[in-house]
N, C-alpha and C positions, 0 to 999 in steps of 0.2 A: 781919948779912948772911946768915947761915946760915938765919934764918927766912924770908927772901924766896926763897931758892933752893929750899927744900923744896916750897912750894906750886907753883912753876913745874915742878919735876920731876914732882910728883904730877899736875899737870894734863896734862903731856905724855904720861905713861904712860896715864892714863885716856882721853885723846884717841886715842892709838894703839890701845888695846884696842877702843874703839868703832868705829874705822875698819876695824880687822881683821875684826870681826864683821860689819860691813855688806858686806864684800867676799866673804863666804862664798856659794857657790852650790850648792845641793843638787839642782838640776834635772839630770836625765840628758841628755847631749848627744844630739842627733838628727842623722842624716845629712841633707844638703841634699836637698830634694825639688824636682822639676821635671817638666816634661812627659816622657813616655816617648820614647825615640828613634823617629824616623820612618824606616820602611824606604824604600829607593829601588829602583825597577824600571826597568831599561834593557832595551830590545828591539834585537836585532841581526838583520839580514836580509842575505842575499847568496845567491850561487850556489855550490854545492859541486860540483866536478868529480870524476869517477872518479879515484881515487888521489891526490886533492888534500886540502887542509885550509885552514881559515880561522881566524884568531885575532882576538879582539875584547878589547882591554884595557879595564879600568874601574878606578875608584878608590873603595875603601871608606873612608869617613870615620870609622868606628868599628869596634871589634871586635864580632863577633856572627856570626849565621848568614848563610851565603851559599848561595843555591839557583840552579840553572840548569834550565830546563825547555824542551823542544822544543815549540814551538807548532805548527809545520806543516812538512811536507815535500811538495813538489809537483814533478812530476806523480804521484809514487808515494807516498801517505800511509803505506804499509806498509814503506817503505824502512828499512833498519837502518844506522846510522852510528855513529861514535864521538863521545862528548861528554865533555869534561874541563874541570876547574877547576884553576887554578894561580896562581903568583905571576908578576908581570910586572916585568922589570928594565929595560924601556925598549927592549929589542931582541927578547927571546924569552920565551915562556911556559914556565915550569918547571912541568910537570904534577905535581900533588899527588894529585888524585882523577880516575879515568877510568872510563868505562863504554864498552866497545867494542861493546855490543849495544843501543844506545839507539834508541828509536822515539818517535814522536809521543806527547806527554803524560807521558813519563817525566822524573822529576826527579833531579837530582844535587845532594846537600846536603853542605856542608862548613862549617867554622868558621874565621873569620878571627880570629886572636889579637891583632891590632892593625890600625892604619890602614896604608894603602899601596896599591900597585899590584898588581892581580890581573888574571886573564884567564880567558875562556871560550874553548874551542876546539872546533870541530866538524871532523870528518875522516872520510874514507872508510876503511873497514876492509877494503877489497878486495871489497865486495859490490855497489857501484854500477856499473851498466852504461850510465848516462846521467847528464847533469847534473841536479842536484836544487836547487830553490829551497827555502831553509830560513828559519825564523824561530825564534829562541831568546831567552827572557827571563831575565835575571839579576836577582835580588832580593837587596839587601844593605843594610847601614846605613852 
């Protein structure tokens, strides 16, 4: 009986060694690849009154760069207003970045560290003497 056991043990050991060698993988793992994230642009327009402000919430689906640019101010394209970016909690905009001397074509750039609610705010800094129609575009991921 001892003779029958030895070939079975020897066969099992050889089979296990062969299977172990076959499982080895010398390839370096690579990160998954896919399409680059696509940015989203949202344009907000309204009327800004002297001493007033307007807040526009938006949702960023990915972490990344967030920019806001003033496209137009009318009837006075040279008007100076405030432009800010912040986080939106469903009720209010918590300002994170602000430019109190913003004009047409000026950009405010920030970084979203995660997904969630954000906001862009335009406001009078005490320089408007009449209503101003504005357009601002926010770009994010």
